[in-house]
C-alpha positions, 0 to 999 in steps of 0.5 A, spaced: 301 677 972 295 676 968 299 671 964 300 668 971 293 668 972 291 665 966 296 659 967 293 658 974 286 658 971 288 654 965 291 649 970 285 649 975 281 648 969 285 642 967 285 640 974 278 640 974 277 637 967 282 631 968 278 628 974 272 629 969 276 626 963 278 620 968 271 619 971 269 619 963 274 614 962 272 610 968 265 610 966 266 608 959 271 602 961 266 600 966 261 600 961 265 596 956 267 591 962 259 590 964 257 590 956 263 584 955 261 580 961 254 580 959 255 578 952 260 573 955 254 570 959 249 571 954 254 567 949 255 562 955 248 561 956 246 561 949 251 555 948 248 551 954 241 552 951 243 550 944 247 544 947 241 542 951 236 543 945 241 539 940 241 533 945 234 533 946 233 533 938 238 527 938 234 523 943 227 525 940 230 523 933 233 516 935 226 515 939 222 517 932 227 513 928 226 507 932 219 507 932 219 508 925 223 502 924 219 498 928 213 500 924 217 499 917 218 492 920 211 491 922 208 493 915 213 489 911 211 483 915 204 485 913 206 486 906 209 479 906 203 476 909 198 479 904 203 477 898 202 470 901 195 470 902 194 473 895 198 467 892 194 462 896 188 466 893 190 465 886 192 458 887 185 456 890 182 460 884 185 457 879 184 450 882 176 452 883 175 455 876 178 448 873 173 444 878 168 448 875 169 448 868 167 441 867 160 442 870 157 446 865 158 441 859 156 435 864 150 439 866 148 440 858 149 432 857 144 431 863 139 435 860 139 432 853 139 425 857 132 422 858 134 417 863 138 422 868 133 423 874 131 430 876 134 430 883 141 428 880 140 434 875 138 439 881 144 437 885 149 438 880 146 445 879 146 446 886 154 444 886 155 449 880 151 455 884 155 454 890 162 453 886 161 459 882 159 463 888 166 461 892 169 462 885 166 469 885 168 470 892 175 468 891 175 473 885 173 479 889 178 477 894 184 477 889 181 484 886 181 487 893 189 485 894 
């Protein structure tokens, strides 16, 4: 009889433990399901936000690339204009230097010739001074470029 009581007690304990085991399994199953659902939702939202960030980045990159290309084109035009100006300045400098070179010997001859009027000598000196100043200005521009 004590054997029967022990079986009954063990059955009643198993009966109690089975619902508890089943309850724990249900909780664990629910916990896993909720965890998986949250993880899937997080993954989904993360992918959406990454796609949004990626599209915004691509748009910003395209805008900045277009702006960069405009700036690059403008700068290339400026460089070409500066090169043309530099070539024009160099040509003008050579021309005016060639124009200035004969003045010095001519002025020396005028100084030695007693028949040359002083006003002509002064006009020649003024022309030399003006042309020299112009040549120095051209040289400054050429050095600056």
